[in-house]
A tleap script that builds the chain and sets N, CA, C and O, in Angstrom:
source leaprc.protein.ff14SB
mol = sequence {
  NMET ALA ASN ILE LYS TRP ILE PHE VAL LEU
  PHE SER ILE LEU ALA ALA ILE SER LEU MET
  GLY ILE ALA ILE SER ILE SER LEU GLN SER
  SER LEU LEU ALA GLY ALA SER ILE ILE PHE
  LEU PHE ILE VAL MET GLY PHE GLY PHE LYS
  THR LYS LYS LYS TYR ARG GLU GLU GLY LYS
  CLEU
}
set mol.1.N position { 190.377 -43.454 67.145 }
set mol.1.CA position { 190.900 -42.325 67.874 }
set mol.1.C position { 190.049 -41.096 67.729 }
set mol.1.O position { 190.139 -40.180 68.546 }
set mol.2.N position { 189.207 -41.054 66.684 }
set mol.2.CA position { 188.382 -39.858 66.451 }
set mol.2.C position { 187.225 -39.765 67.548 }
set mol.2.O position { 186.654 -38.695 67.760 }
set mol.3.N position { 186.939 -40.817 68.165 }
set mol.3.CA position { 185.792 -40.766 69.152 }
set mol.3.C position { 186.192 -40.477 70.552 }
set mol.3.O position { 185.497 -40.866 71.490 }
set mol.4.N position { 187.350 -39.769 70.734 }
set mol.4.CA position { 187.789 -39.476 72.128 }
set mol.4.C position { 186.916 -38.416 72.692 }
set mol.4.O position { 186.701 -37.370 72.080 }
set mol.5.N position { 186.398 -38.691 73.888 }
set mol.5.CA position { 185.609 -37.747 74.687 }
set mol.5.C position { 186.598 -37.105 75.624 }
set mol.5.O position { 187.007 -37.701 76.621 }
set mol.6.N position { 186.985 -35.869 75.295 }
set mol.6.CA position { 188.021 -35.157 76.020 }
set mol.6.C position { 187.601 -34.861 77.462 }
set mol.6.O position { 188.470 -34.753 78.328 }
set mol.7.N position { 186.370 -34.733 77.737 }
set mol.7.CA position { 185.898 -34.472 79.101 }
set mol.7.C position { 186.284 -35.686 80.022 }
set mol.7.O position { 186.628 -35.521 81.192 }
set mol.8.N position { 186.208 -36.836 79.453 }
set mol.8.CA position { 186.508 -38.008 80.277 }
set mol.8.C position { 187.978 -38.174 80.460 }
set mol.8.O position { 188.399 -38.732 81.473 }
set mol.9.N position { 188.782 -37.724 79.542 }
set mol.9.CA position { 190.232 -37.672 79.766 }
set mol.9.C position { 190.539 -36.673 80.840 }
set mol.9.O position { 191.415 -36.921 81.669 }
set mol.10.N position { 189.866 -35.566 80.863 }
set mol.10.CA position { 190.126 -34.558 81.929 }
set mol.10.C position { 189.746 -35.100 83.263 }
set mol.10.O position { 190.480 -34.927 84.236 }
set mol.11.N position { 188.567 -35.784 83.342 }
set mol.11.CA position { 188.150 -36.445 84.596 }
set mol.11.C position { 189.163 -37.440 85.111 }
set mol.11.O position { 189.464 -37.477 86.304 }
set mol.12.N position { 189.674 -38.225 84.230 }
set mol.12.CA position { 190.690 -39.287 84.638 }
set mol.12.C position { 191.972 -38.667 85.081 }
set mol.12.O position { 192.585 -39.203 86.005 }
set mol.13.N position { 192.448 -37.564 84.499 }
set mol.13.CA position { 193.653 -36.893 84.866 }
set mol.13.C position { 193.465 -36.249 86.250 }
set mol.13.O position { 194.340 -36.312 87.113 }
set mol.14.N position { 192.347 -35.661 86.415 }
set mol.14.CA position { 192.055 -35.053 87.744 }
set mol.14.C position { 191.942 -36.079 88.845 }
set mol.14.O position { 192.357 -35.831 89.977 }
set mol.15.N position { 191.365 -37.270 88.512 }
set mol.15.CA position { 191.269 -38.344 89.498 }
set mol.15.C position { 192.689 -38.871 89.820 }
set mol.15.O position { 193.000 -39.172 90.972 }
set mol.16.N position { 193.505 -38.972 88.821 }
set mol.16.CA position { 194.881 -39.392 89.061 }
set mol.16.C position { 195.708 -38.423 89.885 }
set mol.16.O position { 196.484 -38.829 90.750 }
set mol.17.N position { 195.538 -37.164 89.615 }
set mol.17.CA position { 196.180 -36.074 90.479 }
set mol.17.C position { 195.709 -36.209 91.859 }
set mol.17.O position { 196.513 -36.097 92.784 }
set mol.18.N position { 194.397 -36.456 92.080 }
set mol.18.CA position { 193.904 -36.568 93.468 }
set mol.18.C position { 194.526 -37.782 94.156 }
set mol.18.O position { 194.871 -37.701 95.335 }
set mol.19.N position { 194.677 -38.900 93.454 }
set mol.19.CA position { 195.273 -40.049 94.038 }
set mol.19.C position { 196.745 -39.763 94.373 }
set mol.19.O position { 197.235 -40.240 95.397 }
set mol.20.N position { 197.451 -39.006 93.548 }
set mol.20.CA position { 198.742 -38.678 93.871 }
set mol.20.C position { 198.833 -37.706 95.109 }
set mol.20.O position { 199.784 -37.734 95.890 }
set mol.21.N position { 197.825 -36.893 95.218 }
set mol.21.CA position { 197.757 -36.022 96.397 }
set mol.21.C position { 197.534 -36.834 97.639 }
set mol.21.O position { 198.057 -36.478 98.695 }
set mol.22.N position { 196.809 -37.871 97.568 }
set mol.22.CA position { 196.584 -38.863 98.709 }
set mol.22.C position { 197.966 -39.473 99.118 }
set mol.22.O position { 198.321 -39.544 100.295 }
set mol.23.N position { 198.704 -39.898 98.086 }
set mol.23.CA position { 200.007 -40.530 98.369 }
set mol.23.C position { 200.983 -39.497 98.991 }
set mol.23.O position { 201.721 -39.800 99.929 }
set mol.24.N position { 200.954 -38.311 98.449 }
set mol.24.CA position { 201.854 -37.245 99.016 }
set mol.24.C position { 201.520 -36.902 100.388 }
set mol.24.O position { 202.396 -36.685 101.226 }
set mol.25.N position { 200.242 -36.845 100.645 }
set mol.25.CA position { 199.763 -36.483 102.042 }
set mol.25.C position { 200.124 -37.594 103.026 }
set mol.25.O position { 200.433 -37.324 104.187 }
set mol.26.N position { 200.084 -38.823 102.568 }
set mol.26.CA position { 200.488 -39.963 103.447 }
set mol.26.C position { 202.010 -39.794 103.781 }
set mol.26.O position { 202.435 -39.921 104.929 }
set mol.27.N position { 202.795 -39.503 102.711 }
set mol.27.CA position { 204.239 -39.322 102.979 }
set mol.27.C position { 204.561 -38.186 103.842 }
set mol.27.O position { 205.528 -38.254 104.600 }
set mol.28.N position { 203.794 -37.110 103.780 }
set mol.28.CA position { 203.924 -35.951 104.644 }
set mol.28.C position { 203.261 -36.073 105.994 }
set mol.28.O position { 203.432 -35.232 106.875 }
set mol.29.N position { 202.519 -37.115 106.131 }
set mol.29.CA position { 201.700 -37.354 107.360 }
set mol.29.C position { 200.733 -36.241 107.667 }
set mol.29.O position { 200.524 -35.855 108.817 }
set mol.30.N position { 200.168 -35.754 106.630 }
set mol.30.CA position { 199.118 -34.685 106.710 }
set mol.30.C position { 197.729 -35.209 106.573 }
set mol.30.O position { 197.326 -35.565 105.466 }
set mol.31.N position { 196.987 -35.276 107.614 }
set mol.31.CA position { 195.663 -35.761 107.548 }
set mol.31.C position { 194.692 -34.727 106.840 }
set mol.31.O position { 193.703 -35.110 106.215 }
set mol.32.N position { 195.017 -33.462 106.970 }
set mol.32.CA position { 194.172 -32.446 106.313 }
set mol.32.C position { 194.275 -32.534 104.812 }
set mol.32.O position { 193.266 -32.465 104.110 }
set mol.33.N position { 195.478 -32.685 104.317 }
set mol.33.CA position { 195.703 -32.833 102.868 }
set mol.33.C position { 195.109 -34.144 102.356 }
set mol.33.O position { 194.562 -34.207 101.255 }
set mol.34.N position { 195.223 -35.159 103.157 }
set mol.34.CA position { 194.585 -36.471 102.739 }
set mol.34.C position { 193.099 -36.308 102.700 }
set mol.34.O position { 192.519 -36.741 101.703 }
set mol.35.N position { 192.437 -35.766 103.608 }
set mol.35.CA position { 191.056 -35.536 103.662 }
set mol.35.C position { 190.574 -34.669 102.422 }
set mol.35.O position { 189.555 -34.944 101.789 }
set mol.36.N position { 191.358 -33.658 102.152 }
set mol.36.CA position { 190.946 -32.743 101.000 }
set mol.36.C position { 191.116 -33.532 99.697 }
set mol.36.O position { 190.271 -33.376 98.816 }
set mol.37.N position { 192.116 -34.343 99.516 }
set mol.37.CA position { 192.386 -35.089 98.331 }
set mol.37.C position { 191.266 -36.167 98.128 }
set mol.37.O position { 190.817 -36.420 97.010 }
set mol.38.N position { 190.843 -36.783 99.265 }
set mol.38.CA position { 189.799 -37.838 99.194 }
set mol.38.C position { 188.511 -37.137 98.739 }
set mol.38.O position { 187.832 -37.601 97.823 }
set mol.39.N position { 188.185 -36.010 99.397 }
set mol.39.CA position { 186.938 -35.267 99.023 }
set mol.39.C position { 186.986 -34.902 97.561 }
set mol.39.O position { 186.013 -35.109 96.837 }
set mol.40.N position { 188.128 -34.350 97.104 }
set mol.40.CA position { 188.268 -33.956 95.659 }
set mol.40.C position { 188.136 -35.171 94.758 }
set mol.40.O position { 187.597 -35.055 93.657 }
set mol.41.N position { 188.597 -36.302 95.177 }
set mol.41.CA position { 188.516 -37.560 94.350 }
set mol.41.C position { 186.995 -37.946 94.228 }
set mol.41.O position { 186.527 -38.261 93.134 }
set mol.42.N position { 186.266 -37.917 95.323 }
set mol.42.CA position { 184.830 -38.200 95.242 }
set mol.42.C position { 184.113 -37.238 94.424 }
set mol.42.O position { 183.196 -37.642 93.709 }
set mol.43.N position { 184.449 -35.936 94.451 }
set mol.43.CA position { 183.723 -35.016 93.647 }
set mol.43.C position { 184.057 -35.217 92.140 }
set mol.43.O position { 183.160 -35.122 91.302 }
set mol.44.N position { 185.322 -35.490 91.797 }
set mol.44.CA position { 185.642 -35.682 90.381 }
set mol.44.C position { 185.020 -36.973 89.862 }
set mol.44.O position { 184.462 -37.006 88.765 }
set mol.45.N position { 185.123 -38.076 90.688 }
set mol.45.CA position { 184.445 -39.280 90.220 }
set mol.45.C position { 182.974 -39.202 90.127 }
set mol.45.O position { 182.392 -39.824 89.238 }
set mol.46.N position { 182.307 -38.455 91.016 }
set mol.46.CA position { 180.901 -38.248 90.946 }
set mol.46.C position { 180.539 -37.475 89.670 }
set mol.46.O position { 179.597 -37.874 88.986 }
set mol.47.N position { 181.243 -36.385 89.315 }
set mol.47.CA position { 180.909 -35.663 88.113 }
set mol.47.C position { 181.249 -36.573 86.895 }
set mol.47.O position { 180.533 -36.520 85.895 }
set mol.48.N position { 182.259 -37.356 86.949 }
set mol.48.CA position { 182.511 -38.291 85.841 }
set mol.48.C position { 181.411 -39.215 85.570 }
set mol.48.O position { 180.970 -39.345 84.428 }
set mol.49.N position { 180.919 -39.905 86.636 }
set mol.49.CA position { 179.823 -40.812 86.462 }
set mol.49.C position { 178.531 -40.098 86.039 }
set mol.49.O position { 177.783 -40.613 85.209 }
set mol.50.N position { 178.272 -38.923 86.604 }
set mol.50.CA position { 177.123 -38.186 86.256 }
set mol.50.C position { 177.176 -37.794 84.694 }
set mol.50.O position { 176.188 -37.903 83.967 }
set mol.51.N position { 178.327 -37.365 84.289 }
set mol.51.CA position { 178.494 -37.000 82.845 }
set mol.51.C position { 178.320 -38.208 81.974 }
set mol.51.O position { 177.676 -38.124 80.929 }
set mol.52.N position { 178.884 -39.354 82.377 }
set mol.52.CA position { 178.721 -40.585 81.609 }
set mol.52.C position { 177.305 -40.997 81.471 }
set mol.52.O position { 176.859 -41.380 80.390 }
set mol.53.N position { 176.563 -40.923 82.593 }
set mol.53.CA position { 175.085 -41.219 82.488 }
set mol.53.C position { 174.372 -40.330 81.581 }
set mol.53.O position { 173.503 -40.777 80.831 }
set mol.54.N position { 174.709 -39.011 81.607 }
set mol.54.CA position { 174.046 -38.034 80.709 }
set mol.54.C position { 174.390 -38.353 79.269 }
set mol.54.O position { 173.521 -38.309 78.398 }
set mol.55.N position { 175.649 -38.675 79.009 }
set mol.55.CA position { 176.062 -39.060 77.600 }
set mol.55.C position { 175.300 -40.289 77.175 }
set mol.55.O position { 174.766 -40.351 76.068 }
set mol.56.N position { 175.254 -41.228 78.024 }
set mol.56.CA position { 174.576 -42.483 77.637 }
set mol.56.C position { 173.094 -42.266 77.403 }
set mol.56.O position { 172.551 -42.837 76.458 }
set mol.57.N position { 172.422 -41.484 78.202 }
set mol.57.CA position { 170.955 -41.236 77.970 }
set mol.57.C position { 170.747 -40.422 76.702 }
set mol.57.O position { 169.696 -40.553 76.075 }
set mol.58.N position { 171.686 -39.598 76.299 }
set mol.58.CA position { 171.609 -38.824 75.047 }
set mol.58.C position { 171.995 -39.629 73.834 }
set mol.58.O position { 171.779 -39.196 72.702 }
set mol.59.N position { 172.579 -40.830 74.061 }
set mol.59.CA position { 172.981 -41.636 72.949 }
set mol.59.C position { 174.364 -41.283 72.313 }
set mol.59.O position { 174.693 -41.672 71.192 }
set mol.60.N position { 175.099 -40.557 73.078 }
set mol.60.CA position { 176.449 -40.024 72.596 }
set mol.60.C position { 177.534 -41.110 72.861 }
set mol.60.O position { 178.627 -41.017 72.303 }
set mol.61.N position { 177.250 -42.126 73.696 }
set mol.61.CA position { 178.284 -43.198 73.952 }
set mol.61.C position { 177.944 -44.454 73.146 }
set mol.61.O position { 178.667 -45.448 73.217 }
savepdb mol mol.pdb
quit
């Protein structure tokens, strides 16, 4: 448990919130909110993968 990388926990929480936003937008039938949630999901996942690659190259993972 001491090896928790809190930045990855933050990225996963933000991605889950984005997925919830997609579900809420579908229930509200809002294509604008769905599009914004999908874009936010891609941004968060992109930063997560980029950070993971950086950590791996530095030998921190």
